N, C-alpha and C positions, 0 to 999 in steps of 0.2 A: 700819566699812568701811575707814577710814583706817588703823586699827590692823592690820587683816589685810593690807592692801597693804604697809605698812611692814615687817611681819614677813616677808612673802614676799620683799621686796627684800633684807632683811638676810640671809635664808637664801640667796638667790642670790649675795650677796657672799661669804659664808662658803664656799659650794659652789665658787665660782670660785677662791678662794684655796687651798682644799683640793686642787682639781684641779691647779693650777699646782705646788704643793709636791709632790704625788704624782708628777707627770711628771718633775720634776727629781730628786726623791729616789730614785725607783725605776727610772728609765729613763736620763735624761741623765747624771747624775753617776756612777752605777755603770759606765756604758759607758766612762768615762774610765779606769777601773782594771782591770776584769776582762777578761782575754784568755782566751777559751774554750780549754780544753785545755792551757794553758801556765801552770803554777803559778809558775815562776820569773819570767816577765814580769809576771804579776799582782802578785807580791810586790814587784818593783822599782817598779811604778807606785804601790803603796800607800806604800812607804817613802820614795819621792821626793816625795810630796805628802800627808803625814799630816793636815795641817790641812784640806785640801779633802775628804779622806776623812771626817774627823770632821764636816765641814759637811754631807756627804751623809747621815750618820746623824741629825744634828740636824734636817735638812729633813724626813726621814721622820717623826720623832717629833713635830715641830711640826704636820705634816699630820694625824696621828692625833688630836692634842689638838683641832685645829680640827674634825675629824670629829664629836667628841662634842658640841661646841657647835652644829654644824650640825644634828645629828639632834634635839637638844633644841629648837632653834628650829623645826624642822619639826613636832615634837610640839605645840608651842604653836599652830602654824598649823592643825593637823588634829585636835586633841583633841576638838573639838565635832562633828566629822564622824563619826568612829568611834574611840572611845577604845581599844577592844580592838586594832584594827589599828595605831593610833599607838603603843601600848605595845609591841607585837610588833616594830615597826620599831626602836624605841629599844633593846630587849633584844638584837636581832640585831647591831646596830652596836656596842654596848658589849662584847659577848662577842668580836666580831671584833677590836675595838681592843685589848682586853686581851691576846689571843693574839698579835696583830701586834706589840705592844710588846715581848713576849718575843723575838720574831723579830728585831726591830730591835736589841735588846741583844746578840744573837748576832753582829751585825756588828762588834762591838768586838773579837771574838776574834782576827782577823788582826793587829790592832795590838799585842796582847799577845804573840802568837806570834812576831812579827817585830821585837820591841822590842830584842832582844839582851840581855835580862836574864840574870843569872848562873844562875838556877835552870833555865834552858832549855839549859844547856851540854851536857846529856846527849844532846841531839838534834843531828844534822847540819843544815846550812843547807837542803839539799834536803828533808829530812824536815819541817822547820818550814814551808817553802814549801808542801809537800803538805798539811800539816795546815791551814794557812791557807786554801788552796784548797778543802779538804774542808769546812771550816766554812761557806764561802760557798755551796758546792753544797748543803749541808744546809739552809741558810737559804732558798735558792731553792726547794727542794722543799717546805719548810714553807709558804712563801709561796703556792705553787700550791695546797696543801691549803686554805689559809685563804680562797681565792677563793670557797669555798662561802658564806661570810658576806657577801661583797661582792655575790654574786648574790642570796641570799635576802632581804636587806633591801629590795631593789628591788621585790619583789612587794607587800608591804604599802604601800610608798611609791606604787607604781603604782595599787593599788586605791584608796587615799585620794585620789590625784590625780583619778581618774575620778569617784569618788562626791562629791567636794567641790563640783564645779561651778565651782571657782575658775579652772580651766584647761581648754583644749581636751582632750577625752578621748584624742586621739591621743598626747598626751604621756605619759599613764599607760600606754598600750599599749606605747609605745617603751621605757619603763622596764622593763616585764616582759620584753620581748624581750631587752634588755641583760642582765637577770638570768638569763635562760635561757642566754645565751652564756657567762656566768661559770660556771654550773653544769655545762655540757657540758665546758668546759675543765678544771674541777676533777675531774670524773669520769674524764676521759681521762688526766689526770696520775696517777691512782691505778691504774686498771685497764689502760690501754693506754699506758704512758709512752713507748714507742717512736713512737707516732703523735701525740704532743703537739705537736710543731712544726707538723705539717700541719694538725691540728685548730685550733690557735691562730690560724693564718692565716685559716682559714675563718670562725672566730668573731669575728675582729677587727672586721669591719664592724658586728656587733651591739652591740659595746661602746659605739659612738658614739650608741646610743639614749639614753644619759644626757645628752648635751650639750644637746639642745633645752630640757629643763626648766631647766638651769642658766641659760641666757641669757633664757628666758622669765621666770623668777623675778627676775632682776637688772634686766631692762629693763621688763617689763610689770607685774611684781608679781602680784597676784591680784585677780580680779573676783568680787565677791559676787553670787550669783545674785539676780535681782530677784523 
């Protein structure tokens, strides 16, 4: 029992750190650089603070590495509950992390394009700024596509949470609700991209279905059914 509770709390700690890094890496820090629809302003922001821009990339990468350790810790927690679902959870996360790592690497492109290197002299400054902005837009679109994995992994996680008896069943239900929100957003970005902004706002409350399990794991750990 002590081992299960300790594993659950360690998973909660990793989950919290992963969440913090994700918020900073994907929301807070990029907002410091990207000016929607203005390639020149975005380029100026990046060239004015290249170290901070690189830190934003590192933050995302560190978060994805933590995600792998998180899902492996959750696997150890749930493997005796339903090994098939636990394996599915790990596979979905690892595929998503591999794809997202490629997307994170793409964020280095603006640094290369705006570096002033001699081999780029064939392009004008406005062209380089547009290419840099285009690479960021492409990365954003790829990120929207990859939300399918961030939604799918929450379903086996939710099922395991319910079946284990370690946690209140409502936490598992909330995980699957959050997963549904990610899947709707991903589908909208592909099929109805013009509606993405509106749908994202509608789905935003569902994403918070992940938060209760984070704090429950960290504070309460897991209770082995008697």
